[in-house]
C-alpha positions in Angstrom: -10.9 -9.7 -25.7 -11.2 -6.5 -23.8 -11.2 -8.4 -20.5 -8.0 -10.2 -21.5 -6.4 -6.9 -22.4 -7.5 -5.3 -19.1 -6.2 -8.4 -17.1 -2.9 -8.3 -19.0 -2.5 -4.6 -18.2 -3.4 -5.2 -14.5 -0.8 -7.9 -14.2 1.9 -5.7 -15.7 1.0 -2.8 -13.5 1.1 -5.1 -10.4 4.5 -6.4 -11.4 5.9 -2.9 -12.0 4.5 -1.9 -8.6 6.3 -4.8 -6.9 9.6 -4.0 -8.7 9.2 -0.3 -7.6 8.7 -1.4 -4.0 11.9 -3.5 -4.2 13.9 -0.6 -5.6 12.5 1.6 -2.9 14.5 -0.5 -0.4 17.8 0.5 -2.0 18.2 4.1 -1.0 21.3 6.0 -0.3 22.2 9.5 1.0 23.9 12.1 -1.2 26.7 14.2 0.3 25.7 17.8 0.9 22.0 17.1 1.3 20.1 16.6 4.6 20.4 13.0 5.9 16.6 12.4 5.6 16.8 12.9 1.8 17.8 9.7 0.2 17.9 8.8 -3.4 16.3 5.7 -4.8 15.2 4.6 -8.3 11.7 3.4 -7.3 10.1 5.9 -9.7 11.8 4.2 -12.7 9.3 1.3 -13.1 6.4 3.7 -12.6 7.7 6.0 -15.3 8.4 3.2 -17.7 4.9 1.9 -17.0 3.4 5.3 -17.5 5.2 5.7 -20.9 4.1 2.2 -22.0 0.6 1.9 -20.6 -0.5 5.5 -19.9 -0.3 8.1 -17.1 -3.0 6.4 -15.0 -1.0 3.1 -15.0 2.1 4.9 -13.9 0.3 6.6 -11.0 -1.1 3.3 -10.0 2.4 1.8 -9.9 3.3 4.6 -7.5 0.3 3.8 -5.3 1.1 0.1 -5.2 4.7 0.8 -4.2 3.7 2.9 -1.3 0.9 0.6 -0.1 3.3 -2.4 -0.1 5.8 -0.3 1.9 3.2 0.5 4.5 1.9 -3.0 4.7 5.3 -4.7 4.9 7.4 -2.1 6.7 4.9 0.1 8.5 5.2 3.8 8.6 7.0 6.0 11.1 5.0 9.0 10.0 1.5 7.6 10.2 1.4 7.3 6.4 2.2 10.9 5.8 5.7 10.1 4.4 4.2 7.5 2.0 1.5 10.0 1.0 4.2 12.5 0.2 6.1 9.9 -1.8 3.0 9.0 -3.7 2.0 12.7 -4.5 5.5 13.7 -5.5 6.2 10.5 -7.6 2.7 10.5 -9.0 3.1 14.1 -10.2 6.4 13.3 -11.8 5.1 10.2 -13.6 1.7 11.5 -14.4 3.0 14.7 -16.0 5.8 13.1 -17.9 3.6 10.3 -19.2 0.8 12.6 -20.2 3.1 14.8 -22.3 4.7 11.7 -23.9 1.4 10.2 -24.8 0.4 13.3 -26.7 2.8 12.2 -29.4 5.2 9.3 -28.7 8.4 10.9 -30.0 11.9 11.4 -28.5 11.2 15.1 -28.4 8.0 14.6 -26.4 9.7 12.2 -24.1 12.4 14.8 -23.3 9.8 17.5 -22.9 7.7 15.2 -20.7 10.6 14.2 -18.5 11.6 17.9 -18.0 8.0 18.9 -17.3 7.6 16.1 -14.9 10.8 17.0 -13.0 9.7 20.6 -12.7 6.2 19.7 -11.5 7.6 17.1 -9.0 10.0 19.7 -7.6 7.2 22.2 -7.1 4.8 19.7 -5.4 7.7 18.4 -3.2 8.6 21.9 -2.1 5.0 22.9 -1.2 4.2 19.6 0.5 7.4 19.6 2.5 6.9 23.3 3.5 3.3 23.0 4.6 2.9 19.4 5.7 5.8 17.0 5.9 8.5 19.0 7.6 6.1 20.6 10.2 5.0 17.0 11.0 8.6 15.8 11.4 9.2 18.8 13.7 6.4 17.6 16.0 7.9 14.1 16.0 11.5 15.0 16.5 11.4 17.7 19.2 10.7 20.9 17.1 11.7 22.6 13.9 15.1 23.6 15.2 16.1 19.9 15.5 15.1 19.2 11.9 16.9 22.3 10.7 19.9 21.4 12.8 20.1 17.9 11.2 19.9 19.5 7.7 22.5 22.1 8.7 24.9 19.4 9.6 25.1 18.4 5.9 24.8 22.0 4.6 25.7 25.0 6.8 23.7 27.3 4.5 20.5 25.8 5.8 19.3 27.8 8.7 15.5 28.0 8.3 12.5 26.1 6.9 12.6 28.3 3.7 16.3 27.7 3.2 15.8 24.0 3.7 13.2 24.0 0.9 15.3 26.1 -1.4 18.8 24.7 -0.7 17.9 21.1 0.3 14.5 19.9 -1.0 14.4 21.6 -4.4 17.9 20.7 -5.7 17.5 17.2 -4.4 14.3 16.6 -6.4 15.8 18.2 -9.5 18.7 15.8 -9.2 16.4 12.8 -8.6 14.3 13.7 -11.5 17.3 14.1 -13.7 18.8 10.7 -12.7 15.5 8.8 -13.2 14.8 10.7 -16.5 18.2 9.9 -18.0 17.9 6.2 -17.1 14.3 6.1 -18.4 15.3 7.8 -21.7 18.2 5.5 -22.2 16.4 2.2 -21.4 12.7 2.7 -22.4 13.0 1.6 -26.0 14.9 -1.6 -24.8 12.4 -2.4 -22.1 9.1 -1.4 -23.7 8.9 -4.4 -26.1 8.7 -6.7 -23.1 5.8 -4.7 -21.7 4.0 -4.5 -25.1 4.7 -8.1 -26.1 1.5 -9.6 -25.0 -0.5 -6.6 -26.0 0.9 -6.9 -29.5 -0.1 -10.6 -29.7 -3.7 -9.6 -28.6 -3.8 -7.1 -31.4 -2.6 -9.7 -33.9 -5.5 -12.0 -32.7 -8.0 -9.2 -33.3 -6.6 -8.7 -36.8 -6.8 -12.5 -37.5 -10.4 -12.6 -36.3 -11.4 -9.6 -38.5 -9.6 -11.3 -41.5 -11.5 -14.5 -40.9 -14.8 -12.7 -40.9 -14.2 -11.1 -44.3 
């Protein structure tokens, strides 16, 4: 029975990872933000999976999404961009799901989503400042070129620090808010589909126990 449950969870996680990868393909820029910051909803399946199956499951969905992206589309950053996406998304999903699973209530869901957004924003800021943007600078002719591209969208951006504070940070807050609102509004409608097979397995266990009495 445990093997069936594990296989069932693995199938669900894999499907959610595939859906997340597909959603990753549909990204769009937001006016006022640097052109290399594009919004997508690929964290949504991971977050729903994390709420339904636990934090580890949600993080694995993030991993599957990025692995599929590298395999099928390659990486223009040697995998660093995908690593950043995994770390940032995994932080968001992991923290939000962990808080929610401490007590599956609407209040904990809200606290988890807010906490996840804050954690994601902090990780994104640090990783971009120390790793990702310096890497882009070496690839695109220097930091001034990266800052210049960002300044074209927002003239207040004139340094790496201002790019993080004015560009990266509000972008991730916005992204977290959008994904959080959609998750909060849709989770109760979607979760029965994820739990359906799990519930039937639990019913089988109860029947087996009853037959042994």
